[in-house]
N, CA, C and O atoms as a printed pandas DataFrame, in Angstrom:
     atom_number atom_name residue_name chain_id  residue_number  x_coord  y_coord  z_coord
0              1         N          MET        A               1  -20.594 -122.560  256.444
1              2        CA          MET        A               1  -19.342 -122.304  256.719
2              3         C          MET        A               1  -18.849 -121.092  255.790
3              4         O          MET        A               1  -19.242 -120.906  254.638
4              5         N          SER        A               2  -18.009 -120.373  256.418
5              6        CA          SER        A               2  -17.440 -119.135  255.781
6              7         C          SER        A               2  -15.968 -119.545  255.636
7              8         O          SER        A               2  -15.303 -120.232  256.412
8              9         N          GLU        A               3  -15.550 -118.902  254.322
9             10        CA          GLU        A               3  -14.067 -119.228  253.918
10            11         C          GLU        A               3  -13.174 -118.131  254.859
11            12         O          GLU        A               3  -13.482 -116.971  255.135
12            13         N          LYS        A               4  -12.104 -118.803  255.213
13            14        CA          LYS        A               4  -11.016 -118.000  255.957
14            15         C          LYS        A               4  -10.117 -117.109  254.990
15            16         O          LYS        A               4   -9.395 -117.674  254.169
16            17         N          ASN        A               5  -10.154 -115.814  255.074
17            18        CA          ASN        A               5   -9.325 -114.902  254.089
18            19         C          ASN        A               5   -8.202 -114.374  255.014
19            20         O          ASN        A               5   -8.423 -113.755  256.055
20            21         N          ASP        A               6   -6.978 -114.678  254.533
21            22        CA          ASP        A               6   -5.689 -114.121  255.529
22            23         C          ASP        A               6   -5.483 -112.513  255.123
23            24         O          ASP        A               6   -4.700 -111.809  255.760
24            25         N          SER        A               7   -6.243 -112.016  254.029
25            26        CA          SER        A               7   -5.775 -110.835  253.665
26            27         C          SER        A               7   -6.472 -109.779  254.526
27            28         O          SER        A               7   -7.693 -109.831  254.669
28            29         N          PRO        A               8   -5.785 -108.885  255.067
29            30        CA          PRO        A               8   -6.441 -107.672  255.739
30            31         C          PRO        A               8   -7.467 -106.843  254.836
31            32         O          PRO        A               8   -7.314 -106.634  253.632
32            33         N          PRO        A               9   -8.518 -106.415  255.604
33            34        CA          PRO        A               9   -9.505 -105.604  254.614
34            35         C          PRO        A               9   -8.703 -104.555  253.870
35            36         O          PRO        A               9   -8.878 -104.495  252.653
36            37         N          SER        A              10   -7.835 -103.709  254.447
37            38        CA          SER        A              10   -7.187 -102.716  253.617
38            39         C          SER        A              10   -6.514 -103.186  252.475
39            40         O          SER        A              10   -6.596 -102.562  251.418
40            41         N          ALA        A              11   -5.865 -104.206  252.573
41            42        CA          ALA        A              11   -5.137 -104.771  251.347
42            43         C          ALA        A              11   -6.113 -105.282  250.473
43            44         O          ALA        A              11   -5.804 -105.307  249.282
44            45         N          ARG        A              12   -7.282 -105.716  250.819
45            46        CA          ARG        A              12   -8.208 -106.197  249.673
46            47         C          ARG        A              12   -8.883 -105.184  249.199
47            48         O          ARG        A              12   -9.443 -105.326  248.112
48            49         N          LEU        A              13   -8.981 -103.907  249.927
49            50        CA          LEU        A              13   -9.549 -102.616  249.360
50            51         C          LEU        A              13   -8.549 -102.166  248.311
51            52         O          LEU        A              13   -9.024 -101.856  247.219
52            53         N          VAL        A              14   -7.477 -102.098  248.448
53            54        CA          VAL        A              14   -6.532 -101.573  247.649
54            55         C          VAL        A              14   -6.347 -102.318  246.280
55            56         O          VAL        A              14   -6.178 -101.712  245.222
56            57         N          VAL        A              15   -6.389 -103.550  246.381
57            58        CA          VAL        A              15   -6.314 -104.411  245.208
58            59         C          VAL        A              15   -7.835 -104.255  244.593
59            60         O          VAL        A              15   -8.022 -104.097  243.387
60            61         N          GLY        A              16   -8.722 -104.309  245.401
61            62        CA          GLY        A              16  -10.127 -104.020  244.689
62            63         C          GLY        A              16  -10.214 -102.816  243.835
63            64         O          GLY        A              16  -10.722 -102.835  242.714
64            65         N          ILE        A              17   -9.582 -101.516  244.529
65            66        CA          ILE        A              17   -9.702 -100.306  243.672
66            67         C          ILE        A              17   -8.780 -100.403  242.431
67            68         O          ILE        A              17   -9.090  -99.984  241.315
68            69         N          VAL        A              18   -7.681 -100.969  242.736
69            70        CA          VAL        A              18   -6.824 -101.097  241.448
70            71         C          VAL        A              18   -7.401 -101.842  240.458
71            72         O          VAL        A              18   -7.304 -101.438  239.299
72            73         N          LEU        A              19   -8.001 -102.889  240.709
73            74        CA          LEU        A              19   -8.754 -103.830  239.550
74            75         C          LEU        A              19   -9.735 -102.894  238.994
75            76         O          LEU        A              19   -9.771 -102.740  237.773
76            77         N          PHE        A              20  -10.650 -102.162  239.873
77            78        CA          PHE        A              20  -11.881 -101.534  239.374
78            79         C          PHE        A              20  -11.360 -100.340  238.312
79            80         O          PHE        A              20  -11.836 -100.190  237.187
80            81         N          THR        A              21  -10.352  -99.570  238.855
81            82        CA          THR        A              21   -9.636  -98.544  238.062
82            83         C          THR        A              21   -9.202  -99.033  236.702
83            84         O          THR        A              21   -9.532  -98.521  235.632
84            85         N          LEU        A              22   -8.442 -100.059  236.866
85            86        CA          LEU        A              22   -7.867 -100.694  235.621
86            87         C          LEU        A              22   -8.879 -100.907  234.677
87            88         O          LEU        A              22   -8.892 -100.330  233.589
88            89         N          GLY        A              23  -10.002 -101.970  235.161
89            90        CA          GLY        A              23  -11.139 -102.354  234.304
90            91         C          GLY        A              23  -11.838 -101.026  233.704
91            92         O          GLY        A              23  -12.178 -100.988  232.521
92            93         N          GLY        A              24  -12.015 -100.038  234.506
93            94        CA          GLY        A              24  -12.849  -98.826  234.122
94            95         C          GLY        A              24  -11.877  -98.172  232.875
95            96         O          GLY        A              24  -12.434  -97.749  231.862
96            97         N          VAL        A              25  -10.716  -98.128  232.982
97            98        CA          VAL        A              25   -9.635  -97.549  231.833
98            99         C          VAL        A              25   -9.789  -98.584  230.573
99           100         O          VAL        A              25  -10.099  -98.257  229.427
100          101         N          LEU        A              26   -9.572  -99.585  230.928
101          102        CA          LEU        A              26   -9.573 -100.586  229.715
102          103         C          LEU        A              26  -11.051 -100.474  228.962
103          104         O          LEU        A              26  -11.193 -100.346  227.746
104          105         N          LEU        A              27  -11.938 -100.537  229.773
105          106        CA          LEU        A              27  -13.425 -100.281  229.155
106          107         C          LEU        A              27  -13.422  -99.031  228.469
107          108         O          LEU        A              27  -13.758  -99.110  227.288
108          109         N          ALA        A              28  -13.119  -97.856  228.914
109          110        CA          ALA        A              28  -13.377  -96.598  228.296
110          111         C          ALA        A              28  -12.428  -96.463  227.025
111          112         O          ALA        A              28  -12.802  -95.801  226.057
112          113         N          THR        A              29  -11.223  -97.088  227.046
113          114        CA          THR        A              29  -10.260  -97.131  225.841
114          115         C          THR        A              29  -11.161  -97.885  224.707
115          116         O          THR        A              29  -11.320  -97.400  223.587
116          117         N          ASN        A              30  -11.756  -99.178  225.137
117          118        CA          ASN        A              30  -12.508 -100.001  224.057
118          119         C          ASN        A              30  -13.703  -99.164  223.642
119          120         O          ASN        A              30  -14.151  -99.328  222.508
120          121         N          LEU        A              31  -14.274  -98.254  224.485
121          122        CA          LEU        A              31  -15.441  -97.727  223.963
122          123         C          LEU        A              31  -15.148  -96.122  223.246
123          124         O          LEU        A              31  -16.009  -95.250  223.122
124          125         N          GLY        A              32  -13.795  -96.023  222.854
125          126        CA          GLY        A              32  -13.239  -94.965  222.044
126          127         C          GLY        A              32  -12.792  -93.754  222.750
127          128         O          GLY        A              32  -12.471  -92.770  222.084
128          129         N          ALA        A              33  -12.742  -93.731  223.987
129          130        CA          ALA        A              33  -12.329  -92.594  224.852
130          131         C          ALA        A              33  -10.933  -92.304  224.545
131          132         O          ALA        A              33  -10.203  -93.262  224.290
132          133         N          ARG        A              34  -10.483  -91.193  224.532
133          134        CA          ARG        A              34   -8.991  -90.689  224.121
134          135         C          ARG        A              34   -8.532  -90.517  225.663
135          136         O          ARG        A              34   -9.106  -89.758  226.444
136          137         N          LEU        A              35   -7.565  -91.221  225.954
137          138        CA          LEU        A              35   -6.925  -90.983  227.191
138          139         C          LEU        A              35   -5.363  -90.453  227.002
139          140         O          LEU        A              35   -4.680  -90.802  226.039
140          141         N          PRO        A              36   -4.916  -89.624  227.978
141          142        CA          PRO        A              36   -3.618  -89.160  227.871
142          143         C          PRO        A              36   -2.695  -90.178  228.053
143          144         O          PRO        A              36   -2.243  -90.335  229.187
144          145         N          TRP        A              37   -2.308  -90.943  227.094
145          146        CA          TRP        A              37   -1.291  -92.130  227.034
146          147         C          TRP        A              37    0.101  -91.558  227.456
147          148         O          TRP        A              37    0.852  -92.211  228.181
148          149         N          HIS        A              38    0.393  -90.429  227.023
149          150        CA          HIS        A              38    1.887  -89.832  227.615
150          151         C          HIS        A              38    2.036  -90.159  229.011
151          152         O          HIS        A              38    3.055  -90.599  229.544
152          153         N          LEU        A              39    0.943  -89.907  229.548
153          154        CA          LEU        A              39    1.210  -89.997  231.236
154          155         C          LEU        A              39    1.477  -91.627  231.523
155          156         O          LEU        A              39    2.018  -91.972  232.573
156          157         N          TRP        A              40    1.138  -92.417  230.707
157          158        CA          TRP        A              40    1.489  -93.869  230.968
158          159         C          TRP        A              40    2.915  -94.293  231.218
159          160         O          TRP        A              40    3.265  -95.243  231.918
160          161         N          GLU        A              41    3.741  -93.405  230.506
161          162        CA          GLU        A              41    5.205  -93.556  230.745
162          163         C          GLU        A              41    5.510  -93.485  232.285
163          164         O          GLU        A              41    6.538  -94.007  232.717
164          165         N          TYR        A              42    4.734  -92.922  233.015
165          166        CA          TYR        A              42    5.206  -92.613  234.383
166          167         C          TYR        A              42    4.596  -93.693  235.422
167          168         O          TYR        A              42    4.733  -93.482  236.627
168          169         N          PHE        A              43    3.909  -94.875  234.951
169          170        CA          PHE        A              43    3.579  -95.792  235.607
170          171         C          PHE        A              43    4.498  -96.530  236.586
171          172         O          PHE        A              43    4.125  -96.999  237.661
172          173         N          PRO        A              44    5.773  -96.582  236.081
173          174        CA          PRO        A              44    6.826  -97.223  236.838
174          175         C          PRO        A              44    7.148  -96.417  238.280
175          176         O          PRO        A              44    7.727  -96.933  239.236
176          177         N          LEU        A              45    6.692  -95.169  238.231
177          178        CA          LEU        A              45    6.870  -94.415  239.602
178          179         C          LEU        A              45    6.101  -94.895  240.599
179          180         O          LEU        A              45    6.516  -94.827  241.756
180          181         N          LEU        A              46    4.849  -95.459  240.302
181          182        CA          LEU        A              46    3.856  -95.955  241.313
182          183         C          LEU        A              46    4.416  -97.290  241.614
183          184         O          LEU        A              46    4.467  -97.556  242.815
184          185         N          LEU        A              47    4.819  -98.129  240.846
185          186        CA          LEU        A              47    5.644  -99.267  241.303
186          187         C          LEU        A              47    6.800  -99.025  242.319
187          188         O          LEU        A              47    6.903  -99.649  243.375
188          189         N          ILE        A              48    7.627  -98.095  241.914
189          190        CA          ILE        A              48    8.692  -97.769  242.723
190          191         C          ILE        A              48    8.336  -97.241  244.136
191          192         O          ILE        A              48    8.969  -97.560  245.143
192          193         N          ALA        A              49    7.235  -96.381  244.124
193          194        CA          ALA        A              49    6.650  -95.779  245.337
194          195         C          ALA        A              49    6.066  -96.878  246.307
195          196         O          ALA        A              49    6.178  -96.749  247.526
196          197         N          LEU        A              50    5.465  -97.920  245.755
197          198        CA          LEU        A              50    4.864  -99.057  246.338
198          199         C          LEU        A              50    6.094  -99.929  246.901
199          200         O          LEU        A              50    5.974 -100.436  248.016
200          201         N          GLY        A              51    7.133 -100.093  246.248
201          202        CA          GLY        A              51    8.082 -100.867  246.537
202          203         C          GLY        A              51    8.953 -100.249  247.743
203          204         O          GLY        A              51    9.492 -100.942  248.606
204          205         N          VAL        A              52    9.010  -98.921  247.682
205          206        CA          VAL        A              52    9.784  -98.166  248.712
206          207         C          VAL        A              52    8.891  -98.363  250.102
207          208         O          VAL        A              52    9.397  -98.644  251.189
208          209         N          TRP        A              53    7.522  -98.170  249.878
209          210        CA          TRP        A              53    6.733  -98.465  250.880
210          211         C          TRP        A              53    6.796  -99.718  251.523
211          212         O          TRP        A              53    6.918  -99.768  252.747
212          213         N          GLY        A              54    6.722 -100.798  250.790
213          214        CA          GLY        A              54    6.984 -102.133  251.383
214          215         C          GLY        A              54    8.360 -102.354  252.215
215          216         O          GLY        A              54    8.461 -103.003  253.256
216          217         N          LEU        A              55    9.325 -101.721  251.575
217          218        CA          LEU        A              55   10.559 -101.605  252.325
218          219         C          LEU        A              55   10.778 -100.853  253.515
219          220         O          LEU        A              55   11.653 -101.145  254.330
220          221         N          VAL        A              56   10.004  -99.898  253.628
221          222        CA          VAL        A              56   10.014  -98.885  254.662
222          223         C          VAL        A              56    9.088  -99.236  255.778
223          224         O          VAL        A              56    9.411  -99.177  256.964
224          225         N          ARG        A              57    7.835  -99.631  255.301
225          226        CA          ARG        A              57    6.646  -99.990  256.505
226          227         C          ARG        A              57    6.154 -101.245  255.936
227          228         O          ARG        A              57    5.129 -101.270  255.255
228          229         N          PRO        A              58    6.951 -102.439  256.229
229          230        CA          PRO        A              58    6.510 -103.733  256.004
230          231         C          PRO        A              58    5.336 -104.139  256.613
231          232         O          PRO        A              58    5.234 -103.753  257.777
232          233         N          SER        A              59    4.400 -104.814  256.177
233          234        CA          SER        A              59    3.189 -105.516  256.901
234          235         C          SER        A              59    3.084 -106.918  256.690
235          236         O          SER        A              59    3.780 -107.542  255.889
236          237         N          ARG        A              60    2.135 -107.441  257.478
237          238        CA          ARG        A              60    2.026 -108.933  257.232
238          239         C          ARG        A              60    1.625 -109.145  255.826
239          240         O          ARG        A              60    2.034 -110.203  255.348
240          241         N          SER        A              61    0.918 -108.386  255.049
241          242        CA          SER        A              61    0.492 -108.607  253.709
242          243         C          SER        A              61    1.414 -108.339  252.699
243          244         O          SER        A              61    1.358 -108.920  251.615
244          245         N          PHE        A              62    2.435 -107.331  253.026
245          246        CA          PHE        A              62    3.411 -106.854  251.943
246          247         C          PHE        A              62    4.750 -106.583  252.806
247          248         O          PHE        A              62    4.984 -105.510  253.362
248          249         N          ASP        A              63    5.569 -107.685  252.835
249          250        CA          ASP        A              63    6.640 -107.520  253.467
250          251         C          ASP        A              63    7.745 -107.052  252.709
251          252         O          ASP        A              63    7.572 -106.736  251.532
252          253         N          ARG        A              64    9.013 -106.958  253.320
253          254        CA          ARG        A              64   10.153 -106.323  252.659
254          255         C          ARG        A              64   10.594 -107.120  251.336
255          256         O          ARG        A              64   11.109 -106.489  250.413
256          257         N          SER        A              65   10.423 -108.310  251.257
257          258        CA          SER        A              65   10.766 -109.005  249.947
258          259         C          SER        A              65    9.801 -108.736  249.045
259          260         O          SER        A              65   10.164 -108.718  247.869
260          261         N          GLY        A              66    8.428 -108.477  249.336
261          262        CA          GLY        A              66    7.422 -108.114  248.227
262          263         C          GLY        A              66    7.830 -106.704  247.789
263          264         O          GLY        A              66    7.789 -106.415  246.593
264          265         N          GLY        A              67    8.240 -105.777  248.750
265          266        CA          GLY        A              67    8.631 -104.437  248.381
266          267         C          GLY        A              67    9.733 -104.299  247.449
267          268         O          GLY        A              67    9.734 -103.572  246.455
268          269         N          LEU        A              68   10.801 -105.157  247.900
269          270        CA          LEU        A              68   12.148 -105.277  246.935
270          271         C          LEU        A              68   11.672 -105.658  245.463
271          272         O          LEU        A              68   12.124 -105.092  244.468
272          273         N          TRP        A              69   10.729 -106.656  245.420
273          274        CA          TRP        A              69   10.635 -107.152  243.872
274          275         C          TRP        A              69    9.632 -105.901  243.345
275          276         O          TRP        A              69    9.854 -105.477  242.210
276          277         N          MET        A              70    8.713 -105.391  243.998
277          278        CA          MET        A              70    7.744 -104.242  243.512
278          279         C          MET        A              70    8.676 -103.189  242.885
279          280         O          MET        A              70    8.506 -102.655  241.789
280          281         N          LEU        A              71    9.736 -102.960  243.790
281          282        CA          LEU        A              71   10.774 -101.850  243.441
282          283         C          LEU        A              71   11.553 -102.254  242.248
283          284         O          LEU        A              71   11.716 -101.454  241.327
284          285         N          ALA        A              72   12.026 -103.413  242.214
285          286        CA          ALA        A              72   12.712 -103.974  241.220
286          287         C          ALA        A              72   11.994 -103.969  239.790
287          288         O          ALA        A              72   12.595 -103.828  238.725
288          289         N          ALA        A              73   10.587 -104.148  239.935
289          290        CA          ALA        A              73    9.864 -104.002  238.659
290          291         C          ALA        A              73    9.786 -102.753  238.254
291          292         O          ALA        A              73   10.020 -102.392  237.101
292          293         N          GLY        A              74    9.428 -101.969  239.250
293          294        CA          GLY        A              74    9.468 -100.311  238.919
294          295         C          GLY        A              74   10.684  -99.706  238.161
295          296         O          GLY        A              74   10.620  -98.988  237.163
296          297         N          VAL        A              75   11.698 -100.082  238.749
297          298        CA          VAL        A              75   13.090  -99.696  238.299
298          299         C          VAL        A              75   13.420 -100.308  236.828
299          300         O          VAL        A              75   14.005  -99.690  235.938
300          301         N          TYR        A              76   12.935 -101.634  236.744
301          302        CA          TYR        A              76   13.266 -102.191  235.317
302          303         C          TYR        A              76   12.242 -101.338  234.361
303          304         O          TYR        A              76   12.686 -100.896  233.301
304          305         N          ALA        A              77   10.909 -101.108  234.713
305          306        CA          ALA        A              77   10.019 -100.638  233.765
306          307         C          ALA        A              77   10.572  -99.209  233.453
307          308         O          ALA        A              77   10.710  -98.872  232.277
308          309         N          LEU        A              78   10.918  -98.296  234.553
309          310        CA          LEU        A              78   11.281  -97.000  234.239
310          311         C          LEU        A              78   12.510  -96.900  233.516
311          312         O          LEU        A              78   12.624  -95.931  232.764
312          313         N          ILE        A              79   13.646  -97.889  233.619
313          314        CA          ILE        A              79   14.646  -97.921  232.653
314          315         C          ILE        A              79   14.226  -98.235  231.293
315          316         O          ILE        A              79   14.614  -97.584  230.323
316          317         N          SER        A              80   13.478  -99.175  231.224
317          318        CA          SER        A              80   12.968  -99.751  229.918
318          319         C          SER        A              80   12.127  -98.527  229.227
319          320         O          SER        A              80   12.315  -98.275  228.037
320          321         N          VAL        A              81   11.345  -97.894  229.883
321          322        CA          VAL        A              81   10.371  -96.845  229.086
322          323         C          VAL        A              81   11.209  -95.631  228.623
323          324         O          VAL        A              81   10.969  -95.092  227.542
324          325         N          PHE        A              82   12.175  -95.211  229.428
325          326        CA          PHE        A              82   13.016  -94.137  229.114
326          327         C          PHE        A              82   14.372  -94.356  228.458
327          328         O          PHE        A              82   15.166  -93.468  228.149
328          329         N          ASN        A              83   14.530  -95.725  228.282
329          330        CA          ASN        A              83   15.868  -96.304  227.542
330          331         C          ASN        A              83   17.132  -95.505  228.204
331          332         O          ASN        A              83   17.935  -94.822  227.569
332          333         N          VAL        A              84   17.137  -95.720  229.520
333          334        CA          VAL        A              84   18.294  -95.124  230.384
334          335         C          VAL        A              84   19.462  -95.963  230.120
335          336         O          VAL        A              84   19.333  -97.187  230.141
336          337         N          TYR        A              85   20.538  -95.441  229.883
337          338        CA          TYR        A              85   21.974  -95.928  229.446
338          339         C          TYR        A              85   21.711  -96.836  228.299
339          340         O          TYR        A              85   22.466  -97.798  228.165
340          341         N          GLY        A              86   20.818  -96.672  227.522
341          342        CA          GLY        A              86   20.376  -97.468  226.226
342          343         C          GLY        A              86   19.824  -98.783  226.619
343          344         O          GLY        A              86   19.744  -99.709  225.812
344          345         N          LEU        A              87   19.469  -98.866  227.766
345          346        CA          LEU        A              87   18.882 -100.133  228.253
346          347         C          LEU        A              87   17.348 -100.255  227.679
347          348         O          LEU        A              87   16.707  -99.205  227.728
348          349         N          SER        A              88   16.618 -101.510  227.093
349          350        CA          SER        A              88   15.250 -101.444  226.998
350          351         C          SER        A              88   14.651 -102.600  227.635
351          352         O          SER        A              88   15.206 -103.110  228.609
352          353         N          TRP        A              89   13.508 -103.079  227.143
353          354        CA          TRP        A              89   12.686 -104.042  227.807
354          355         C          TRP        A              89   13.632 -105.491  227.782
355          356         O          TRP        A              89   13.608 -106.395  228.617
356          357         N          THR        A              90   14.316 -105.411  226.767
357          358        CA          THR        A              90   15.034 -106.904  226.450
358          359         C          THR        A              90   16.492 -106.755  227.073
359          360         O          THR        A              90   17.130 -107.772  227.341
360          361         N          THR        A              91   16.984 -105.570  227.288
361          362        CA          THR        A              91   18.302 -105.705  227.910
362          363         C          THR        A              91   18.391 -105.287  229.444
363          364         O          THR        A              91   19.491 -105.377  229.988
364          365         N          ALA        A              92   17.401 -104.878  230.099
365          366        CA          ALA        A              92   17.381 -104.395  231.505
366          367         C          ALA        A              92   17.093 -105.488  232.509
367          368         O          ALA        A              92   17.116 -105.295  233.725
368          369         N          TRP        A              93   16.800 -106.736  231.891
369          370        CA          TRP        A              93   16.404 -107.920  232.647
370          371         C          TRP        A              93   17.405 -108.189  234.051
371          372         O          TRP        A              93   16.934 -108.580  235.118
372          373         N          PRO        A              94   18.773 -107.919  233.843
373          374        CA          PRO        A              94   19.636 -108.266  235.014
374          375         C          PRO        A              94   19.196 -107.552  236.383
375          376         O          PRO        A              94   19.576 -108.042  237.446
376          377         N          ILE        A              95   18.530 -106.587  236.369
377          378        CA          ILE        A              95   17.765 -105.766  237.548
378          379         C          ILE        A              95   17.205 -106.978  238.409
379          380         O          ILE        A              95   17.351 -106.926  239.630
380          381         N          PHE        A              96   16.563 -108.081  237.820
381          382        CA          PHE        A              96   15.866 -108.993  238.509
382          383         C          PHE        A              96   16.912 -109.839  239.209
383          384         O          PHE        A              96   16.668 -110.241  240.347
384          385         N          VAL        A              97   18.063 -110.142  238.615
385          386        CA          VAL        A              97   19.103 -111.206  239.154
386          387         C          VAL        A              97   19.593 -110.248  240.386
387          388         O          VAL        A              97   19.804 -110.748  241.491
388          389         N          ILE        A              98   19.757 -108.911  240.158
389          390        CA          ILE        A              98   20.294 -108.056  241.271
390          391         C          ILE        A              98   19.271 -108.118  242.470
391          392         O          ILE        A              98   19.630 -108.306  243.632
392          393         N          ALA        A              99   18.034 -107.953  242.097
393          394        CA          ALA        A              99   17.098 -108.002  243.180
394          395         C          ALA        A              99   17.050 -109.532  243.907
395          396         O          ALA        A              99   16.777 -109.615  245.105
396          397         N          ALA        A             100   17.308 -110.617  243.176
397          398        CA          ALA        A             100   17.329 -111.915  243.701
398          399         C          ALA        A             100   18.387 -112.074  244.563
399          400         O          ALA        A             100   18.286 -112.909  245.463
400          401         N          GLY        A             101   19.471 -111.360  244.432
401          402        CA          GLY        A             101   20.741 -111.372  245.214
402          403         C          GLY        A             101   20.493 -110.758  246.529
403          404         O          GLY        A             101   20.880 -111.269  247.580
404          405         N          ILE        A             102   19.735 -109.473  246.438
405          406        CA          ILE        A             102   19.505 -108.743  247.602
406          407         C          ILE        A             102   18.354 -109.403  248.438
407          408         O          ILE        A             102   18.266 -109.202  249.649
408          409         N          SER        A             103   17.497 -110.180  247.768
409          410        CA          SER        A             103   16.656 -110.852  248.487
410          411         C          SER        A             103   17.118 -112.003  249.271
411          412         O          SER        A             103   16.645 -112.320  250.362
412          413         N          VAL        A             104   18.198 -112.698  248.575
413          414        CA          VAL        A             104   18.799 -113.757  249.494
414          415         C          VAL        A             104   19.500 -113.299  250.686
415          416         O          VAL        A             104   19.531 -114.008  251.692
416          417         N          ILE        A             105   20.088 -112.110  250.637
417          418        CA          ILE        A             105   20.816 -111.368  251.617
418          419         C          ILE        A             105   19.859 -110.983  252.698
419          420         O          ILE        A             105   20.201 -111.144  253.870
420          421         N          PHE        A             106   18.686 -110.487  252.400
421          422        CA          PHE        A             106   17.729 -110.272  253.355
422          423         C          PHE        A             106   17.268 -111.483  253.996
423          424         O          PHE        A             106   17.036 -111.423  255.203
424          425         N          ASP        A             107   17.097 -112.581  253.376
425          426        CA          ASP        A             107   16.595 -113.792  253.925
426          427         C          ASP        A             107   17.600 -114.236  254.905
427          428         O          ASP        A             107   17.198 -114.568  256.020
428          429         N          LEU        A             108   18.997 -114.289  254.599
429          430        CA          LEU        A             108   19.996 -114.497  255.634
430          431         C          LEU        A             108   19.923 -113.620  256.842
431          432         O          LEU        A             108   20.155 -114.113  257.946
432          433         N          ASP        A             109   19.601 -112.285  256.705
433          434        CA          ASP        A             109   19.395 -111.372  257.708
434          435         C          ASP        A             109   18.255 -111.845  258.799
435          436         O          ASP        A             109   18.324 -111.696  260.019
436          437         N          ARG        A             110   17.265 -112.410  258.103
437          438        CA          ARG        A             110   16.161 -112.746  258.657
438          439         C          ARG        A             110   16.296 -113.957  259.516
439          440         O          ARG        A             110   15.718 -114.088  260.595
440          441         N          ARG        A             111   17.133 -114.878  258.946
441          442        CA          ARG        A             111   17.497 -116.199  259.637
442          443         C          ARG        A             111   18.342 -116.017  260.850
443          444         O          ARG        A             111   18.294 -116.723  261.857
444          445         N          CYS        A             112   19.134 -114.977  260.642
445          446        CA          CYS        A             112   20.171 -114.612  261.765
446          447         C          CYS        A             112   19.630 -113.715  262.850
447          448         O          CYS        A             112   20.318 -113.470  263.841
448          449         N          ALA        A             113   18.371 -113.197  262.691
449          450        CA          ALA        A             113   17.841 -112.227  263.580
450          451         C          ALA        A             113   17.664 -112.863  265.058
451          452         O          ALA        A             113   17.028 -113.893  265.279
452          453         N          GLY        A             114   18.242 -112.187  265.907
453          454        CA          GLY        A             114   18.055 -112.576  267.379
454          455         C          GLY        A             114   19.367 -113.289  267.903
455          456         O          GLY        A             114   19.526 -113.486  269.108
456          457         N          ARG        A             115   20.335 -113.683  266.923
457          458        CA          ARG        A             115   21.443 -114.324  267.245
458          459         C          ARG        A             115   22.676 -113.302  267.591
459          460         O          ARG        A             115   22.685 -112.139  267.186
460          461         N          HIS        A             116   23.538 -113.782  268.253
461          462        CA          HIS        A             116   24.737 -113.119  268.433
462          463         C          HIS        A             116   25.577 -112.900  267.099
463          464         O          HIS        A             116   25.893 -113.904  266.461
464          465         N          PRO        A             117   25.933 -111.715  266.671
465          466        CA          PRO        A             117   26.452 -111.347  265.400
466          467         C          PRO        A             117   27.550 -112.417  265.078
467          468         O          PRO        A             117   27.580 -112.788  263.904
468          469         N          GLY        A             118   28.406 -112.938  265.895
469          470        CA          GLY        A             118   29.535 -113.764  265.714
470          471         C          GLY        A             118   29.062 -115.258  265.455
471          472         O          GLY        A             118   29.882 -116.111  265.114
472          473         N          HIS        A             119   27.913 -115.506  265.601
473          474        CA          HIS        A             119   27.371 -116.829  265.628
474          475         C          HIS        A             119   26.622 -116.937  264.269
475          476         O          HIS        A             119   26.339 -118.049  263.823
476          477         N          CYS        A             120   26.312 -115.852  263.638
477          478        CA          CYS        A             120   25.525 -116.158  262.569
478          479         C          CYS        A             120   26.059 -116.829  261.263
479          480         O          CYS        A             120   26.992 -116.368  260.605
480          481         N          GLY        A             121   25.368 -117.968  260.958
481          482        CA          GLY        A             121   25.978 -118.645  259.730
482          483         C          GLY        A             121   26.798 -119.980  260.329
483          484         O          GLY        A             121   27.144 -120.822  259.500
484          485         N          ARG        A             122   27.100 -120.187  261.655
485          486        CA          ARG        A             122   27.783 -121.228  262.028
486          487         C          ARG        A             122   26.705 -122.286  262.468
487          488         O          ARG        A             122   25.592 -121.916  262.842
488          489         N          ARG        A             123   27.040 -123.519  262.417
489          490        CA          ARG        A             123   26.228 -124.618  262.807
490          491         C          ARG        A             123   25.964 -124.473  264.346
491          492         O          ARG        A             123   26.728 -123.995  265.184
492          493         N          SER        A             124   24.841 -124.939  264.509
493          494        CA          SER        A             124   24.429 -124.918  266.296
494          495         C          SER        A             124   25.019 -126.046  266.855
495          496         O          SER        A             124   24.231 -126.746  267.492
496          497         N          SER        A             125   26.339 -126.489  266.800
497          498        CA          SER        A             125   27.096 -127.311  267.617
498          499         C          SER        A             125   27.465 -126.818  268.872
499          500         O          SER        A             125   27.410 -125.611  269.109
500          501         N          ASN        A             126   27.829 -127.621  269.681
501          502        CA          ASN        A             126   28.203 -127.096  270.983
502          503         C          ASN        A             126   29.695 -126.905  271.130
503          504         O          ASN        A             126   30.404 -127.713  271.730
504          505         N          HIS        A             127   30.173 -125.726  270.517
505          506        CA          HIS        A             127   31.542 -125.273  270.565
506          507         C          HIS        A             127   31.812 -124.262  271.573
507          508         O          HIS        A             127   32.917 -123.721  271.537
508          509         N          GLU        A             128   30.965 -123.918  272.480
509          510        CA          GLU        A             128   31.219 -122.733  273.218
510          511         C          GLU        A             128   32.129 -123.214  274.447
511          512         O          GLU        A             128   32.906 -122.432  274.996
512          513         N          GLY        A             129   31.997 -124.429  274.810
513          514        CA          GLY        A             129   32.964 -125.026  275.938
514          515         C          GLY        A             129   34.423 -124.960  275.559
515          516         O          GLY        A             129   35.287 -124.806  276.421
516          517         N          SER        A             130   34.724 -125.084  274.187
517          518        CA          SER        A             130   36.100 -125.258  273.965
518          519         C          SER        A             130   36.617 -123.733  273.495
519          520         O          SER        A             130   35.894 -122.886  272.971
520          521         N          ALA        A             131   37.932 -123.598  273.783
521          522        CA          ALA        A             131   38.517 -122.172  273.634
522          523         C          ALA        A             131   39.413 -122.209  272.679
523          524         O          ALA        A             131   40.026 -121.189  272.368
């Protein structure tokens, strides 16, 4: 018997490459390699780019909700690394509360998809016959 894997091959490939690269960097560091750590400050840009990609081009394996959370993590990290407006790792956490609110709004939109705009959020009782 073979196990059923719901991840598309391209998503598995990306995750595999990221893990392989991360492991290689960590191993090189442990072996004494000097890496340009000043470039590490810009890792949030990768998270932001992936988040935007998930919002603009959602797929079965990376939907808009995942893109939103990836974007929120990237913005949080970017703000924290560069101390934007004096915020740091311990004070920028409300970004995740904001992302949760946006996520709830997106879920409401998804639930209302295909309905008449005036009927979104109403109970599905038979009120159409009464005027």
